[in-house]
C-alpha positions in Angstrom: 35.8 4.6 -4.8 38.0 2.4 -2.8 37.3 -1.2 -1.9 37.9 -4.8 -3.0 37.1 -5.2 -6.7 37.0 -1.5 -7.4 39.6 0.2 -9.7 41.2 1.4 -6.5 41.5 -2.1 -5.0 42.4 -1.3 -1.4 40.7 -2.1 1.9 43.2 -0.8 4.4 41.8 2.5 5.6 45.1 3.9 6.9 46.7 3.1 3.5 43.7 4.8 1.7 44.2 7.9 3.8 47.9 8.0 3.1 47.3 7.6 -0.6 44.6 10.2 -1.0 44.8 12.8 1.9 41.0 13.3 1.6 39.0 16.2 2.9 35.8 14.1 3.1 35.4 10.4 3.5 32.1 8.6 3.0 31.9 5.1 4.6 29.2 2.7 3.3 26.7 1.1 5.6 29.0 -1.3 7.6 26.5 -4.2 7.3 27.4 -4.5 3.6 31.1 -5.1 4.2 31.3 -6.5 7.8 31.9 -10.3 7.4 30.0 -10.9 10.7 26.8 -9.8 9.1 24.4 -11.8 6.9 24.1 -8.8 4.5 27.8 -9.2 3.6 27.8 -11.9 1.0 31.5 -11.8 0.2 33.3 -12.2 3.5 36.6 -11.0 2.0 35.6 -7.4 1.3 35.9 -5.9 4.8 37.6 -2.6 5.3 40.4 -2.7 7.9 41.4 0.0 10.4 38.3 2.2 10.1 38.8 3.4 13.6 41.8 5.5 12.5 39.3 7.9 10.9 38.5 9.3 14.4 42.1 10.5 14.7 42.0 12.5 11.4 40.9 16.0 12.5 41.0 17.4 8.9 38.7 14.7 7.5 34.9 15.3 7.4 33.5 11.8 8.1 30.1 10.8 6.6 28.3 7.5 6.6 25.1 6.1 5.2 22.1 5.3 7.4 19.4 3.3 5.5 17.6 0.9 7.8 17.8 2.8 11.1 15.4 0.3 12.7 17.7 -2.7 12.3 20.2 -3.3 15.1 20.5 0.2 16.6 23.3 -0.8 19.0 25.3 -2.2 16.1 24.8 0.9 13.9 25.6 3.3 16.8 28.9 1.4 17.5 29.8 1.6 13.8 29.1 5.3 13.6 31.0 5.9 16.8 33.9 3.9 15.5 34.7 6.4 12.7 33.6 9.5 14.7 30.8 10.3 12.3 30.1 14.0 11.6 27.1 13.6 9.3 24.7 11.0 8.0 23.3 10.4 4.5 19.7 9.4 4.9 17.3 8.1 2.3 14.2 8.4 4.4 12.5 11.1 6.4 15.1 12.4 8.9 12.4 12.8 11.6 11.7 9.0 11.3 15.4 8.1 11.1 16.4 10.2 14.2 13.4 8.7 16.1 14.7 5.2 15.6 18.4 6.1 15.9 18.5 8.7 18.7 22.2 9.3 18.4 21.8 10.7 14.9 21.6 14.5 15.0 18.8 16.0 12.8 20.8 19.0 12.0 23.6 16.8 10.6 21.4 14.6 8.3 21.9 15.0 4.6 18.7 14.0 2.8 18.8 12.1 -0.5 16.7 9.5 -2.2 17.1 6.2 -3.9 18.1 6.6 -7.5 17.7 4.9 -10.9 19.8 4.6 -14.0 17.9 6.4 -16.8 19.6 4.1 -19.3 17.8 1.1 -17.8 14.3 2.7 -18.1 12.4 1.2 -21.1 10.9 3.5 -23.7 7.4 4.6 -22.6 4.8 2.1 -23.8 1.2 3.2 -24.5 -0.1 -0.3 -24.6 -0.4 -1.6 -21.0 -2.4 -4.0 -18.8 -3.8 -3.6 -15.3 -1.9 -3.5 -12.0 1.3 -4.9 -10.6 1.9 -5.6 -6.9 5.4 -6.7 -6.0 7.9 -7.2 -3.2 8.7 -9.2 -0.1 5.9 -9.9 2.3 6.0 -9.5 6.1 3.0 -9.1 8.4 5.1 -7.0 10.6 7.0 -4.7 8.2 4.6 -4.7 5.2 1.2 -5.4 6.6 -0.8 -3.8 3.7 1.4 -5.4 1.0 1.1 -8.8 2.7 -2.7 -8.6 2.9 -2.9 -7.6 -0.7 -0.5 -10.2 -1.9 -2.5 -13.0 -0.2 -5.7 -11.6 -1.7 -4.4 -10.3 -5.0 -7.0 -12.4 -6.9 -9.6 -10.0 -5.4 -7.9 -7.0 -7.0 -9.0 -6.3 -10.6 -6.4 -7.2 -13.3 -3.7 -7.5 -10.7 -0.5 -9.6 -10.8 1.6 -10.3 -7.8 5.4 -10.5 -8.4 7.4 -12.1 -5.6 10.7 -10.6 -4.4 13.7 -12.3 -6.0 15.6 -12.5 -2.7 18.9 -11.0 -1.6 22.1 -12.4 -3.0 25.4 -11.4 -4.7 24.5 -12.8 -8.1 23.8 -9.5 -9.9 20.9 -7.1 -9.7 17.5 -7.7 -11.3 16.6 -4.0 -11.8 16.5 -3.8 -15.7 14.2 -6.8 -15.8 12.0 -5.3 -13.1 11.8 -2.0 -14.9 10.8 -3.8 -18.1 8.0 -5.5 -16.2 6.8 -2.3 -14.6 6.6 -0.6 -18.0 3.9 -3.1 -19.1 1.4 -2.0 -16.4 -0.9 1.0 -15.9 -0.8 0.9 -12.1 1.7 -0.2 -9.5 0.9 -0.7 -5.8 4.0 0.4 -3.9 3.7 0.2 -0.1 6.1 2.1 2.2 6.4 -0.3 5.1 5.4 0.5 8.7 8.1 3.1 8.8 6.8 5.1 5.9 10.0 4.8 3.9 10.3 6.3 0.4 11.3 3.1 -1.2 12.9 3.0 -4.6 9.9 1.3 -6.1 7.9 4.5 -5.9 10.5 6.1 -8.2 10.9 3.2 -10.5 7.2 2.7 -11.1 6.7 6.4 -11.9 9.7 6.4 -14.2 8.2 3.4 -16.0 4.9 5.2 -16.6 2.8 3.6 -13.8 0.2 5.5 -11.7 1.2 4.6 -8.1 -1.1 3.5 -5.3 0.8 3.8 -2.0 0.5 4.1 1.8 3.4 6.6 2.0 2.5 9.1 4.7 1.0 12.3 3.5 3.7 14.4 5.1 6.4 12.6 3.2 6.4 14.5 -0.1 8.6 13.3 -2.9 10.1 15.9 -5.2 8.7 16.1 -8.7 6.6 12.9 -8.6 4.4 13.3 -5.5 1.4 14.2 -7.7 1.6 10.7 -9.2 0.7 9.1 -6.0 -2.8 8.0 -4.9 -2.4 7.6 -1.1 -4.4 5.0 0.9 -4.3 4.2 4.6 -2.2 1.1 5.6 -5.3 -0.3 7.3 -7.4 0.0 4.1 -9.6 -3.1 3.5 -8.8 -5.2 0.4 -12.3 -4.4 -1.0 -11.4 -0.6 -0.8 -8.1 -1.1 -2.5 -9.9 -3.1 -5.2 -12.2 -0.2 -5.9 -9.2 2.2 -6.1 -7.3 -0.1 -8.5 -10.3 -0.4 -10.7 -10.8 3.3 -10.9 -7.2 4.1 -11.5 -7.0 1.6 -14.3 -10.0 3.1 -16.0 -8.7 6.7 -15.7 -5.2 5.9 -16.8 -3.9 8.9 -18.9 -0.8 8.0 -21.0 0.1 11.7 -21.6 0.0 12.5 -17.9 2.0 9.4 -17.1 4.6 10.3 -19.7 5.1 13.7 -18.1 5.6 12.2 -14.6 8.0 9.6 -16.1 10.1 12.3 -17.6 10.2 14.1 -14.2 11.2 11.0 -12.4 14.0 10.2 -14.8 15.3 13.7 -14.8 15.4 14.2 -11.0 16.2 10.7 -9.7 18.8 9.6 -12.3 21.8 8.9 -10.2 24.0 11.4 -12.1 21.9 14.4 -11.2 20.6 13.2 -7.8 24.0 12.3 -6.4 25.6 15.4 -8.0 23.2 17.3 -5.8 24.2 15.0 -2.9 27.9 15.8 -3.4 27.0 19.5 -3.3 25.0 19.0 -0.1 27.8 17.2 1.6 30.3 19.9 0.7 27.8 22.5 2.0 27.4 20.6 5.3 31.1 20.4 5.7 31.5 24.2 5.3 28.8 25.0 7.8 29.5 22.2 10.3 29.4 23.1 13.9 
């Protein structure tokens, strides 16, 4: 890993290439280190001279595409700047390529959000009702927004607001601890049907998951833990589903799903597979 604050504290891409002579380079989503973007909280971390990557014929150039719906012109320019060969995508490649038409489906490398198994609390048999959490937006999260505004109508349900985005350290361990106290978690997937990390975290923490994730987006190892509902579902219908899922909660079943989630989505195993997939893509690239 190269970048400001890392053990290899270097941000000049030409210098990094001279030091390492890499066969493959993965460039993080430019929004996170571009000082002109709101998502770059530390304006001093920018990489310099990324464009030189295009002139390195022996380097296989990969970048990350997460929120393909945001600023397509910006993303396209960033990908063109480095001469991207392949894209790491966290969400359904069909959806990503629809929103970012320049991304080639055959050169998408699918992965998922991960977790650190060391942060997952010990499975707790004693639990309360249902947790609804996250940012609200009538446009991007219509179901979550309706449920959050009417969470008092959902049986035994608590709504936890999003902590906001900042550079003050992550809140994940505390969130996982909170999840582990509930039987059920409502994890919506946005209007894009994204496989958000919360689906994985809730399962790993022993929750049964209610979600509007599309039926054709099947998540390895844990899809059987999902109770799918339509994004347009009335609050009264979701209330009935929550009530039934709380009543039918099976600790033994949830413990099995939790183990599957931890084994498959721990960052060590998941991104070991990603490294293999990147190498395979490079070998077969046309």
